C-alpha positions as CSV (number, residue, x, y, z in Angstrom):
1,X,-64.5,-7.7,-63.0
2,X,-64.0,-6.6,-59.4
3,X,-60.7,-8.5,-59.3
4,X,-59.4,-6.7,-62.3
5,X,-60.4,-3.3,-60.8
6,X,-58.8,-4.2,-57.5
7,X,-55.6,-5.3,-59.4
8,X,-55.4,-2.0,-61.3
9,X,-56.0,0.1,-58.2
10,X,-53.7,-1.9,-55.9
11,X,-51.0,-2.1,-58.5
12,X,-51.2,1.6,-59.2
13,X,-51.1,2.6,-55.5
14,X,-48.3,0.2,-54.7
15,X,-46.2,1.2,-57.8
16,X,-46.6,4.9,-56.7
17,X,-45.6,4.1,-53.2
18,X,-42.5,2.2,-54.2
19,X,-41.7,4.9,-56.7
20,X,-41.7,7.4,-53.9
21,X,-39.5,5.1,-51.8
22,X,-37.2,4.7,-54.8
23,X,-36.9,8.4,-55.2
24,X,-35.8,8.8,-51.5
25,X,-33.1,6.1,-51.7
26,X,-29.5,7.0,-52.3
27,X,-27.7,6.2,-54.6
28,X,-30.2,6.6,-57.4
29,X,-29.0,3.4,-59.0
30,X,-31.1,1.5,-56.4
31,X,-34.3,3.4,-57.4
32,X,-35.1,0.8,-60.0
33,X,-35.3,-1.9,-57.4
34,X,-38.4,-0.2,-56.0
35,X,-40.1,0.3,-59.4
36,X,-42.6,-2.4,-60.3
37,X,-41.6,-5.8,-59.0
38,X,-42.4,-5.4,-55.2
39,X,-45.7,-3.7,-55.9
40,X,-46.8,-6.3,-58.5
41,X,-45.8,-9.1,-56.2
42,X,-47.7,-7.6,-53.3
43,X,-50.8,-7.1,-55.4
44,X,-50.6,-10.6,-56.7
45,X,-50.2,-12.0,-53.3
46,X,-53.2,-10.0,-52.0
47,X,-55.4,-11.3,-54.9
48,X,-54.2,-14.8,-54.4
49,X,-54.9,-14.7,-50.7
50,X,-58.4,-13.4,-51.4
51,X,-59.2,-15.9,-54.2
52,X,-57.3,-19.0,-53.3
53,X,-56.6,-18.9,-49.6
54,X,-53.5,-18.8,-47.4
55,X,-52.1,-22.2,-48.4
56,X,-51.9,-21.3,-52.0
57,X,-50.7,-17.8,-51.3
58,X,-47.8,-19.3,-49.2
59,X,-46.8,-21.4,-52.2
60,X,-46.8,-18.4,-54.4
61,X,-44.8,-16.3,-51.9
62,X,-42.2,-19.1,-51.7
63,X,-42.0,-19.1,-55.5
64,X,-41.4,-15.4,-55.5
65,X,-38.6,-15.7,-53.0
66,X,-36.9,-18.5,-54.9
67,X,-37.2,-16.4,-58.1
68,X,-35.8,-13.4,-56.3
69,X,-32.8,-15.3,-55.0
70,X,-32.2,-16.7,-58.5
71,X,-32.5,-13.2,-60.0
72,X,-30.0,-11.8,-57.5
73,X,-27.4,-14.4,-58.4
74,X,-28.1,-13.8,-62.1
75,X,-27.6,-10.0,-61.6
76,X,-24.4,-10.5,-59.6
77,X,-22.9,-12.8,-62.2
78,X,-24.0,-10.5,-65.1
79,X,-22.5,-7.5,-63.3
80,X,-19.2,-9.3,-62.6
81,X,-18.9,-10.5,-66.3
82,X,-19.8,-7.1,-67.7
83,X,-17.4,-5.3,-65.4
84,X,-14.5,-7.2,-66.9
85,X,-15.4,-5.6,-70.2
86,X,-14.5,-8.5,-72.5
87,X,-17.9,-9.8,-73.4
88,X,-20.9,-8.2,-75.1
89,X,-23.6,-7.2,-72.7
90,X,-26.4,-9.0,-74.6
91,X,-24.3,-12.2,-74.7
92,X,-23.8,-12.1,-71.0
93,X,-27.4,-11.4,-70.2
94,X,-28.7,-14.2,-72.4
95,X,-26.0,-16.6,-71.3
96,X,-26.8,-16.0,-67.6
97,X,-30.5,-16.9,-68.2
98,X,-29.5,-20.5,-67.9
99,X,-28.0,-19.8,-64.5
100,X,-31.3,-18.1,-63.4
101,X,-33.4,-21.1,-64.5
102,X,-31.0,-23.6,-62.9
103,X,-31.0,-21.8,-59.5
104,X,-34.8,-21.4,-59.6
105,X,-35.3,-25.1,-60.4
106,X,-32.8,-26.1,-57.7
107,X,-34.6,-23.9,-55.2
108,X,-37.9,-25.5,-56.1
109,X,-36.3,-29.0,-55.8
110,X,-35.1,-28.1,-52.3
111,X,-38.6,-26.8,-51.3
112,X,-40.4,-29.8,-52.7
113,X,-38.1,-32.2,-51.0
114,X,-38.6,-30.4,-47.7
115,X,-42.4,-30.5,-48.1
116,X,-42.5,-34.2,-48.9
């Protein structure tokens, strides 16, 4: 129960903090980057560190970084495809999900190979 309370409080404080940062950033199109993802990630890492220890938290942090790199590539490819204006937005977004998964799995493969 305490973990759940901490998660709500930490998440709320961090979401508010990142919302303020997002409000100060120019151009406003970047404000969404500071919405929920960083604050939820930090709250999750804090809870993981408290409950599971630093080794497990390090694995979780690496996973988040790999997912972030995969998402950045996904967003860049979606943006480039949509900017051409020839393809429906939903088709591009759904089609690029395979790219996101492939990059994330490749990143994990690299990390696992380096750890072995």
